[in-house]
C-alpha positions in Angstrom: 157.9 164.0 -21.9 158.6 167.2 -23.7 162.0 167.5 -22.0 162.9 163.9 -22.9 161.8 164.6 -26.5 163.9 167.7 -26.6 166.9 165.9 -25.2 166.6 163.1 -27.7 166.3 165.6 -30.5 169.4 167.6 -29.4 171.8 164.7 -28.5 170.7 161.8 -30.7 168.8 163.3 -33.6 165.7 161.3 -32.9 162.3 162.1 -31.4 159.5 160.2 -29.6 157.0 160.6 -32.4 159.4 159.0 -34.9 160.5 156.1 -32.8 157.7 155.7 -30.2 155.7 153.2 -32.2 158.6 151.0 -33.4 160.1 148.0 -31.7 162.3 149.1 -28.8 165.8 149.5 -29.9 167.1 152.2 -27.6 167.1 151.8 -23.8 168.1 154.8 -21.7 168.9 155.0 -18.0 168.7 158.5 -16.5 170.2 159.6 -13.2 171.5 162.7 -11.6 175.0 161.6 -10.6 177.3 158.7 -11.2 179.4 158.9 -8.0 180.9 155.6 -6.8 179.2 153.6 -9.5 177.6 151.2 -7.1 174.0 152.1 -7.5 174.0 152.6 -11.3 176.0 149.4 -11.9 173.7 147.4 -9.7 170.5 148.7 -11.3 171.7 148.6 -14.9 173.7 145.4 -14.3 170.5 143.6 -13.2 168.8 144.9 -16.4 171.7 143.9 -18.6 171.7 140.4 -17.1 167.9 139.9 -17.4 166.4 138.4 -20.5 164.9 140.5 -23.2 161.3 139.6 -24.5 163.1 137.5 -27.1 164.6 135.3 -24.3 168.1 136.5 -25.0 170.0 138.3 -22.2 169.9 142.1 -22.8 173.8 142.4 -22.6 174.1 139.9 -25.5 171.8 142.1 -27.6 173.7 145.2 -26.6 177.0 143.6 -27.5 175.8 142.5 -31.0 174.2 145.8 -31.7 170.5 144.7 -31.8 169.7 147.2 -29.1 171.5 150.2 -27.7 171.9 150.9 -24.0 172.6 154.5 -23.0 173.3 155.8 -19.5 172.7 159.6 -19.2 173.8 161.5 -16.0 174.3 165.1 -15.2 177.5 164.6 -13.2 180.0 161.8 -13.6 183.0 161.0 -11.3 185.7 159.4 -13.4 186.6 156.9 -10.7 182.9 155.9 -10.4 182.6 155.4 -14.1 185.6 153.1 -14.2 184.2 151.2 -11.3 180.8 150.9 -12.9 182.3 149.5 -16.1 184.3 147.0 -14.2 181.3 145.9 -12.2 179.3 145.3 -15.4 182.3 143.2 -16.7 182.5 141.2 -13.5 178.7 140.7 -13.0 178.2 139.6 -16.7 181.5 137.9 -17.1 181.9 139.8 -20.3 184.6 142.2 -21.4 182.8 143.6 -24.5 180.0 145.3 -22.4 182.5 147.9 -21.1 182.8 149.3 -24.6 179.2 148.8 -25.8 177.2 150.8 -23.2 177.3 154.5 -24.1 177.6 156.9 -21.2 176.8 160.6 -21.6 177.2 163.3 -19.0 177.1 167.1 -18.7 179.8 167.5 -16.0 182.9 165.3 -15.5 184.4 165.3 -12.1 188.0 164.1 -12.1 188.9 162.1 -9.0 192.5 161.5 -9.7 193.7 165.1 -9.9 197.4 165.3 -10.8 197.5 161.7 -12.1 197.3 161.3 -15.8 194.2 159.3 -16.7 196.3 156.8 -18.8 198.1 155.7 -15.6 194.8 155.1 -13.8 192.8 153.4 -16.6 195.5 152.1 -18.9 194.0 154.2 -21.7 
């Protein structure tokens, strides 16, 4: 818990003591590697599609800013991240979710070496 508290303090300017007793607003998924995007998109996609305690789907609350959903990984393949976002969009039939889920990583692994990212993603 100390490591989680330190990470929250460093990256988000919050700590468990401050926010631990309040209503849940931040939901964080931790993993070691986002490779193909299949596992993370399946696990997080199921959570996003499920209903919050309020009876509203989690992805609706993420989209309207009521809650924040953050994915934290140590390593992230660019192709896998693009796939993951597309799978969320497809599963939830919702374009907005691709922009609303925050993804943080320590190491970015470029899968399309030599091809400008704008050609691959359109960005």
